[in-house]
FIRO-337778 format. One record per atom (N, C-alpha, C): residue in one letter; x, y, z. Coordinates in pm, whole numbers, plus 32768, in hexadecimal, padded with zeros to 4 digits. Example, Ala and Ser with C-alpha at 12.3 -4.5 7.8 and 13.67 -1.06 7.14 Angstrom:
// residues 2
a85277DC7830C;a84CE7E3E830C;a85287EB6830C;s85057F1F82C4;s85577F9682CA;s850A80038313;
// end
This chain:
// residues 299
m86327F5B7A5C;m866A7EE87AA4;m85FB7EA07AEE;s85BA7E477AAD;s854D7DFC7AEB;s854C7D6F7AB3;a850D7D167AFD;a85027C8C7ACF;a848A7C827A73;s84A07C5579F9;s84317C4B799B;s83E97BC679A7;a84317B5E79D2;a83F37ADB79DE;a839C7AD67A5B;e83367A827A57;e82DE7A6E7AC9;e82EF79DD7AF5;s836379C27B30;s838B79377B46;s837F79097BD6;l837479657C37;l836F793D7CC3;l82DF79197CE8;s82C778987CF7;s823F786A7D17;s821E78827DA9;d819F787E7DC9;d8174788D7E54;d81B778247EAD;a81BD77AA7E7D;a81F4773D7ECE;a8289774E7EE9;a82CE779D7E94;a835F77AC7EA2;a838778237EF8;v832778757F22;v834A78F07F6A;v838E78D17FEF;a835D7870803A;a8397785280BD;a842B783080B1;a844F77DE8051;a84DC77BB803D;a852B7835800E;w84EF78877FBC;w852F79047F8D;w8551795E8004;l84F6796A8064;l850F79BB80DA;l85817981812D;r857E78FF8143;r85E778BF8194;r867178D38155;a867778C780D2;a86F778D3808E;a8733795E809D;r86E079C080B6;r870E7A4B80C1;r87127A7B8152;g86EF7A2481AE;g86F27A4A823A;g86887AAF8260;v861A7AB48217;v85AD7B108235;v854A7AC98292;p852F7B028308;p84DD7ABA836B;p844E7A9E833F;g84167AF182E8;g838C7ADF82BE;g83617B56826B;i82DF7B5F8252;i82A67BC881FF;i823B7C13824D;v82477C978251;v81DC7CEF8280;v81B57D448208;d813F7D3181D6;d81117D72815B;d80B17DE48180;l80DB7E5F8167;l80897ED4818C;l80237EFA8124;h801C7EB080B5;h7FBC7ED7804D;h7F727E5C8019;v7F1A7E29806E;v7EBF7DBB804E;v7E317DEE8062;h7DD47DBE8012;h7D4A7DEC801C;h7CEB7D7B8045;f7C9F7D9280AD;f7C2A7D4280CE;f7BB97DA580E6;m7B4C7D96809C;m7ADC7DF3809F;m7A5A7DA680A9;p79EE7DE880D3;p796C7DA680CB;p79557D72803D;d79157D008030;d79107CBB7FB0;d78D67D117F40;r786C7D5C7F5B;r78327DA97EED;r788F7E187EBE;v78E37E4B7F17;v79477EAE7EEF;v79B67E6A7E9F;q79E57DF87ED1;q7A4F7DAF7E8B;q7A247D887DFE;q79A77D5C7DF0;q79787D347D6B;q79747DAB7D0B;k79537E227D3E;k79537E997CEA;k79E17EBE7CC0;v7A3F7EB07D1C;v7ACC7ECB7CFA;v7AFA7E6C7C8C;w7ADD7DEB7C9D;w7B067D8B7C37;w7ABF7DA57BB3;g7A417DD07BB9;g79FA7DF27B3F;g7A3F7E617AF2;f7A757EC37B3B;f7ABF7F2F7AF9;f7B367EF77AAD;f7B847EA07AEE;f7BFA7E687AAB;f7BD37E0C7A38;d7B627DCA7A45;d7B347D7479D8;d7B157DC4795A;r7AF67E44796A;r7ACB7E9778F7;r7B3B7EEF78BF;v7BB47EE778F5;v7C1B7F4678C8;v7C3D7F347835;t7C327EB97801;t7C527EA57775;t7BF27EF1771B;e7B777F0A774A;e7B187F5776FC;e7B447FE876ED;q7B9D80147746;q7BD1809E7741;q7C5880A376FB;g7C7F803576BA;g7CFC80337670;g7D77801B76C5;e7D657FEE7742;e7DD67FD5779A;e7DF97F407799;p7E737F1F77C7;p7E997E9277CD;p7E3A7E427826;a7E217DC67800;a7DCA7D707850;a7E027D6178DD;w7DA77D5D793F;w7DCE7D5679CC;w7D837CE27A0C;p7DA77C6679EC;p7D607BF37A27;p7D807BE77ABC;i7D1C7BD67B0E;i7D2E7BCB7B9F;i7D657B427BC1;r7DDD7B3E7BF9;r7E207ABF7C12;r7DE27A737C86;y7DB37ABC7CEE;y7D877A7A7D69;y7CF47A997D86;r7CA27A847D23;r7C127A997D34;r7BD87A237D81;g7B977A417DF1;g7B5E79D77E43;g7B1B7A137EBC;t7AEE79BE7F16;t7AAE79EE7F90;t7B177A237FF1;d7AEA7A698057;d7B467A9880BF;d7B987A2480F6;e7B5779B8811A;e7B9D794A815A;e7BFE790580FB;e7BDB78FB807E;e7C3878C2801C;e7CB579198010;r7CA3799C8013;r7D1779F68005;r7D6A79FB8085;v7D2A79EF80F8;v7D7579E38175;v7DCE7966816F;a7D9778F88140;a7DE4787C8136;a7E57788A80D3;q7E4078D28066;q7EAB78E78004;q7F1E79378040;l7F00799F808B;l7F6979EF80CA;l7FB7799B812F;r7F6F7949817B;r7FB478F281DB;r800F78918193;a7FE178588125;a803177F880DB;a80AD7839809F;i80A178B58075;i811478FD803E;i817C791780AA;g814C79318124;g81A779508192;g81A279E181BD;v81327A2481A1;v81217AAF81CC;v80FC7AAE8260;s81517AE682B3;s813E7ADF8343;s80D07B3E8373;r80D27BB98340;r806E7C1D8363;r804D7C6C82E5;y7FD27C9F82DF;y7FA97CED826A;y7F3E7D518291;a7F457DC78254;a7EDC7E2A8263;a7E617DFC8216;t7DEE7E358236;t7D717E1281F1;t7D327E9281BE;l7D737ED38160;l7D537F5D813B;l7CCF7F6980F1;s7C757FBA8129;s7BFD7FE780E5;s7C04807E80DA;y7BB680B78080;y7BB78148806F;y7B2C81778044;a7B0381E6807F;a7A7E821C8063;a7A8182757FE8;h7A1582717F9A;h7A0C82C97F26;h798E831F7F28;r7949831D7F9A;r78D683777FA9;r78BB8388803E;p787183F38063;p7853840A80F1;p78038396812C;g7814837F81AD;g77C7831A81F3;g77F8828D81E2;m7868827B819E;m789981F5817F;m790B81CA81DA;a79598228820C;a79D582088253;a79BB81B582D0;q795881DD8320;q79428194839D;q791581058383;w78C580F2831D;w789A806B82F7;w7911801582CF;l796D804D8280;l79E58004825A;l7A3C7FE682D4;n7A468045832F;n7A97803083A6;n7A5D7FC48400;d79D97FC08408;d79997F568457;d79B77ECC841C;y79B27EC38398;y79D47E448356;y7A657E1E8373;a7AC17E7F8365;a7B4F7E63837B;a7B697E38840A;e7B227E748469;e7B337E4F84F5;e7B087DBE850C;r7A957D9984D3;r7A677D0F84E2;r7AC77CAE849E;f7AF97CD4842B;f7B547C7C83E2;f7BD37C648432;a7C0D7CCF8469;a7C887CC184B6;a7C727C6D8533;a7BFC7C7A8571;a7BDE7C2B85E9;a7BD77B9685C8;a7BB07B76854D;a7B9F7AEA8526;a7C1D7AAC84E9;h7C7E7B0184C3;h7CF57ACF847D;h7D717B0C84BC;p7DBC7AC18509;p7E2B7AFA8557;p7E997B378504;e7EA87B0E8486;e7F117B498433;e7EEB7BD483FF;a7E697BF38402;a7E3A7C7283C9;a7E5F7CE78424;i7E947D5183E9;i7EB67DCA8431;i7E397E238434;p7E097E4A84AB;p7D927E9F84B2;p7DA47F1E845E;s7D4C7F3183FE;s7D597F9C839B;s7CDB7FF28399;a7CE7806B8366;a7C7580C78366;a7C86812D82F6;t7C1E817E82E3;t7C2181E8827F;t7BCF825D82B1;f7BD682CC826B;f7B7D833E8283;f7B6C83898200;y7B0D83E481FE;y7AE384288183;y7ABE84B881A8;p7ACE8518814E;p7AAE85A38171;p7A1785B88187;e79F185B38203;e796785CA822E;e796D860682BA;p7901863F82EA;p790886898369;p793D863A83E0;d792485B883E4;d795085698458;d79CE8518843A;a7A1F854383D9;a7A9884F883B6;a7AF684EA842E;g7B068555847A;g7B5D854F84EE;g7B2D84EC8555;a7AAB84EB856D;a7A72848D85CE;a7A8083FD859E;i7A6F83E7851C;i7A7D836184E5;i7B0C833084F5;a7B6D838884D9;a7BF9836284EA;a7C198346857C;e7BE5839985D6;e7BFF83858665;e7BC183048696;r7B4982E58668;r7B0782698690;r7B5981F18661;a7B8B81F685E7;a7BDC818885B3;a7C5B81778606;l7C9981E5862B;l7D1281DD867E;l7CF281A18707;d7C8381CD8740;d7C5C819887C3;d7C42810387BE;r7C1580D1874A;r7BF58044873A;r7C6E7FF28709;g7CE1803386FF;g7D5A7FE886E2;g7D8E7FEC8655;a7D5C80478600;a7D8F804F8577;a7E25806A8578;q7E6F80218528;q7F00802F8521;q7F2F8069849C;v7ED58075843C;v7EF580B083BB;v7E7480E3837B;f7E7E81518331;f7E0E818A82E8;f7E2B81858252;k7DC081898203;k7DCE81918171;k7D7A8206813E;i7DB8825880EA;i7D7582C580A5;i7D9082B68011;h7D2782C07FBF;h7D3782B17F2E;h7D0483327EEC;v7D6383897ECB;v7D41840D7E97;v7CFA84047E10;q7D2883A77DBA;q7CEE839F7D33;q7C6183647D37;v7C4E82F47D79;v7BC982B77D7E;v7B69830E7DCF;g7B9883467E3E;g7B43839B7E90;g7B2584217E51;d7B78844B7DF0;d7B6784C97DA9;d7B6085407E09;f7BC485477E62;f7BCA85B87EC0;f7C5B85E17ED2;s7C6D865B7EFE;s7CF1868E7F1A;s7D1B86667FA7;p7D97863A7FB9;p7DC4861F8042;p7DCC869D8096;l7DBE87118056;l7DC18791809D;l7D3587C280BF;d7CCF877380A3;d7C45879A80C4;d7C3D87BB8159;p7C0A8831817C;p7C068858820A;p7BB787F98262;r7B5B87AD8228;r7B0E874E8278;r7B6586DA82A9;l7BDD86CD8271;l7C388664829B;l7C9C86928305;t7CA087138320;t7D0887488378;t7D0B870283FF;e7C9886F5843E;e7C9486B784C3;e7CC1862684BD;a7C9985DE8454;a7CC285528447;a7D5A85488438;w7D92859C83E2;w7E24859A83D2;w7E6985B88457;e7E378619849F;e7E76863D851E;e7E7385CA8580;r7E0285858589;r7DF6851785E9;r7E4D84A085C2;v7E4F84818541;v7EA284118514;v7F3684328525;a7F5B84AE8505;a7FE684D78516;a801084D085A9;a7FBA84FE8602;a7FDB84FB8691;a7FEC846D86C3;a7FA3840E8689;a7FAE838286B1;a8028833D8675;g8064837A860E;g80D5833A85CB;g80AE82C28577;t802F82BB8550;t7FFC82498504;t80108261846F;p804D82048426;p8068821B8398;p7FEA821D8343;v7FEF826B82D8;v7F8482758276;v7FBB824D81EE;v7F8681E281B6;v7FA881BD812C;v7F51821380D1;i7F8F826C8086;i7F4482CB8035;i7F6182B67FA0;h7EF882987F55;h7F02828D7EC3;h7EEC83197E8C;c7F5B83567E61;c7F5483E37E3C;c7F9B84027DBA;g7FDE83A27D7E;g802283BA7D00;g7FC283C07C8B;d7FF683E87C18;d7FA383F67BA0;d7F8C83727B57;g7FC383057B89;g7FB082867B46;g7F7B821C7BA6;p7F4A81AC7B73;p7F3881957AE3;p7EC981E77AA4;h7E7C82327AF6;h7E14828A7ABF;h7E1E83127B04;r7E21837B7AB3;r7E2984037AE7;r7DA3842D7B21;g7DA6847E7B8A;g7D2D84B77BC4;g7D37854E7BC9;r7CCB858E7BEE;r7CCB86217BF3;r7D2B86577C5C;f7D4786077CC4;f7D9586387D35;f7E1485E57D4D;t7E3985917CEC;t7EB185407CFC;t7F2D85927CD9;g7FA0855B7CF9;g801D859B7CD9;g806B85C47D55;l80E585EE7D3D;l8143860B7DA9;l811F86887DF8;g80EE86EF7DB5;g80D8876F7DF7;g8081876A7E72;p800987327E6B;p7FB4872E7EE2;p7FF186DF7F56;v803B86767F38;v807686257FA2;v80EA86707FE3;r813886B57F93;r81A287077FCD;r8167876F802B;a80FA87AE8001;a80B988118057;a808087D280D5;l804B875880CA;l80158711813E;l808486F781A4;v80F786CB8175;v816886AF81CF;v8197872F8212;e8195879D81C9;e81BF881C8204;e815D884A8270;r80DE882F825D;r807A885482C2;r808087FA833C;h809F877A8326;h809F87178392;h812386CB838E;p8190870983B9;p821586CB83A9;p8229864B83F7;s81D88630845C;s81E785B384A7;s819185428470;l8143855E8408;l80EC84F983CC;l8141848F8386;v8127841083A5;v816F83A18367;v8123837782EA;l815E838F8276;l811F836D81F7;l816F830081B2;v8127829E817D;v816282368129;v8127824A809E;i81798271803F;i814A82937FB9;i813282127F6A;a80B481F57F4E;a8090817B7F06;a80CB817E7E79;h80F681097E4C;h812E80FA7DC5;h81A881537DB0;a81E7817E7E1E;a825B81D97E16;a823C82567DC6;g81B982797DBE;g819182F37D7B;g819482ED7CE4;l819782737CAA;l81A482697C1A;l813B82BD7BD2;p815E82F77B61;p81DB82EA7B14;p8249834C7B3F;d822E83A37BA1;d829284057BCC;d82EA83C67C37;y8330835D7C10;y838383147C6F;y83EC836E7CB0;l843083BF7C5E;l849E840F7C92;l846D847F7CEB;g83FB84BC7CC9;g83C685277D1C;g839F84F87DA6;f835C84857DAD;f833384527E30;f83A984187E7E;a840C83E27E38;a848583B57E7D;a84CD842C7EBD;a84CE849D7E76;a850C85157EAF;a84BF85447F29;l843B853A7F25;l83EB85617F99;l840C85088010;a841B84867FF7;a843F842A8064;a84CA8448809A;a852384718043;a85AB84918070;a85AC851080C6;q8551856D80A8;q855085EE80EB;q850785EB8171;h84A7858F817F;h8451859081F6;h845F850C8242;p847E851382C3;p849B8498830E;p8425843B831E;h83AA846C830B;h833484188322;h82EE83EF82A1;v833084018230;v82F783D981AF;v8341835D817C;y82F382F6815A;y83288276812B;y82EA825680A3;l832381F5805F;l82EE81C47FE0;l82C581337FF0;d8254810B7FB1;d8238807C7FA9;d824F804B7F1B;t826C7FCB7F0F;t829C7F937E91;t822E7F617E36;t81B27F7A7E56;t81427F397E12;t81497F457D7A;m815E7ED67D39;m81627EC57CA8;m81DC7F067C67;v82317F467CB4;v82A27F8F7C7D;v83067F2D7C3D;g83297F467BC1;g838B7EF47B7B;g83597E6F7B48;t82DC7E4E7B5F;t82A77DCE7B31;t82987DCD7A99;s828C7D577A62;s827E7D4B79D1;s82047D98799F;f81987D9879ED;f81207DE279C5;f81397E7779C9;m816E7EAA7A39;m817A7F3A7A48;m81E87F7579F1;e82497F2679CB;e82B07F597970;e82767F7D78E8;r82037F4378C5;r81C07F6A7848;r81717FEB7858;v814D800B78D2;v80F5807C78ED;v814480F6791F;a819C80DE797F;a81EB814979BC;a8275811379DC;p82CC810B7977;p835080CE798D;p83A7812179EA;l840180DD7A2E;l845D81217A89;l84BF81777A3A;p84DF81ED7A6D;p854082427A27;p85CE82107A3C;p8629823479E3;p86B6820D79F6;p86EA82407A7C;g873681EB7ABE;g877382127B3C;g871A82087BB5;y86A081D37BA4;y864281D37C14;y867081787C85;v86AA81077C64;v86D580AA7CCD;v874080EC7D24;e8797813A7CE8;e87FB81827D36;e87B981E97D93;v874F82287D63;v870482857DB8;v86C6823C7E2E;i868A81C97E14;i864E81797E7F;i86B8814F7EE5;a872C81287EB4;a879881007F0E;a87BE81737F6B;g87BA81ED7F38;g87DE82617F88;g877982847FF3;l86FF824F7FE8;l8698826C804D;l86AC821B80CD;g86F681AF80C6;g8704815B813C;g86808118815F;p8662810881E1;p85E780C1820A;p856B81188203;k85518150818C;k84DA81A48177;k847B81638112;v849180E280F6;v8441809A8093;v8403802080D7;v8381800B80C1;v833B7F9980FD;v82F47F498091;l82E67EC980AA;l82A17E748049;l820D7E968041;g81DC7EA07FC7;g814E7EA17FAA;g813A7E4F7F2C;t80C77E0D7F1F;t80B27DB77EA9;t802F7DCF7E5F;d7FCA7E027EA1;d7F427E107E69;d7EF87D8A7E62;f7F297D237EA7;f7EDD7CA67EB1;f7E507CC77EE4;p7DE87C8F7EA8;p7DE37C237E46;p7DDB7C517DB5;s7DD17CD57DA0;s7DAD7D087D1A;s7E287D207CC4;i7E797CB87CB4;i7EF17CC17C63;i7EEB7C5E7BF0;p7F287C7F7B7E;p7F1E7C287B08;p7F957BCB7AF6;y7FD77BA77B65;y804C7B507B61;y805A7B0E7BEA;p80B07AA97BFA;p80C07A697C7C;p80F87AC87CE5;y80D47AB17D63;y81027B057DD1;y819B7B0E7DD2;g81DD7A9F7DBB;g826E7A9B7DC2;g82B37AF17D5A;h826D7B177CF0;h82AD7B697C8A;h82DC7BEE7CC4;q828E7C2B7D1D;q82BA7CA87D5B;q833A7C927DAA;l83457C207DED;l83BC7C027E3D;l84377BF07DE4;e84287BA87D76;e849C7B927D21;e84C77C137CDB;v84697C6D7CC2;v848D7CEF7C8B;v84E77D3B7CED;l84BE7D3F7D6B;l850E7D857DD0;l85977D457DDE;d859B7CC17DDB;d861A7C797DE5;d86747C9D7D6F;a863A7CA97CF9;a86887CC57C80;a86C57D517C82;w86957DA77CD8;w86D37E2C7CE2;w87617E237D19;g87837DB47D59;g880B7D9D7D84;g88377DF07DFB;l87DA7E157E51;l87FB7E697EC4;l88227E177F3F;g881A7D947F34;g884C7D3E7F9F;g87E37D097FFC;d88087CA08045;d87AB7C5D809F;d87827CB68114;a87DE7D088146;a87BB7D6181B5;a87517DC6818B;w875E7DF98110;w86F97E5680DD;w86727E1080D0;l86737D97809B;l85F67D4B8090;l85B77D358118;a86097D11817B;a85D37CFA8202;a85947D79823A;d85D07DEB821E;d85947E69824B;d850E7E808207;a850A7E728182;a84907E918137;a841E7E328157;l843E7DB28168;l83D77D4C817C;l83B27D38820F;w840A7D60826B;w83F47D3982F6;w84117DA8835A;n848D7DD9835D;n84B57E3383C9;n846D7EBA83C4;t846B7EFA8351;t84307F80834A;t83997F7D835F;p834E7F25831C;p82BE7F248339;p829E7F0183CA;r82EA7EA88407;r82D27E888493;r82EE7F0184EC;r83547F4D84CA;r83707FC58517;r8300802D8507;l82D38040848D;l826880A18474;l81E8807B84BF;l81CB7FFB84C3;l81527FCA8504;l81647FB1859A;r81E07FC185C9;r82027FAC8655;r81DC7F1E8683;l81FA7EC0862B;l81DB7E348649;l82377DF886B2;d82A77E3C86C8;d83037E0D8731;d82EF7E5787B4;g82827EA487BB;g82667EEE8835;g82AF7F718841;s82F47F9987D5;s833F801787DA;s82E6808E87BC;
// end
């Protein structure tokens, strides 16, 4: 049950929101990275066809300022600026960039990351002290286990702060040595107060991660690429999935993967609308739940 057409243009999103009574968009899965990192990420997607995968043309390739303007034009009220480290010594540099970016762009949500290295706990604590409101961890790209003991202190500090972590931990669209449901389930059991937002809803194990979210009060799913025309070719939704999502209540938040998506931003929105869960559900996913997680209302 997904929308196959890509008909909702950027210019039409504002009217689409008004028609559904949705106050705005808070996107928890947007990427802004230092340019040389961003170019390497885009280079990876440019080469996927060489590996026999579907072409992944970057829809919003441009400078930081061009992409900030695009998000404003679409009507995105607030957005995370997720970066993720893939080697030691990188996390603090990425966090410094994210801090500067958020200071210069009021819509940007102060974001941070950490990596399994001896000072991971200190890096996480420094980011929290400087106002980080969301973290990003990428298990597949970083090629590390979320259970790595060098991460224990960081997890403890982030959990104590109640700050959400967007974690890319599923086996898709690319499997890693440490991806999958098992390590994340163990992580939640070790740190039950840790707020986790499962990127891409854990695809392709949609049902397994939905069950995890149902079982644990601090586990959420993000919608990044889920049900889109592109992802339905790679990791299609299982039968009955929309009913499972409906049963989760306000445990789902909008994510899009802007700018590195091969379709218009609005396509993700029309997919969610096509699930038929109603305007109140859309308002929760796009606005109420992410604002609550980020404590944007001072709660």
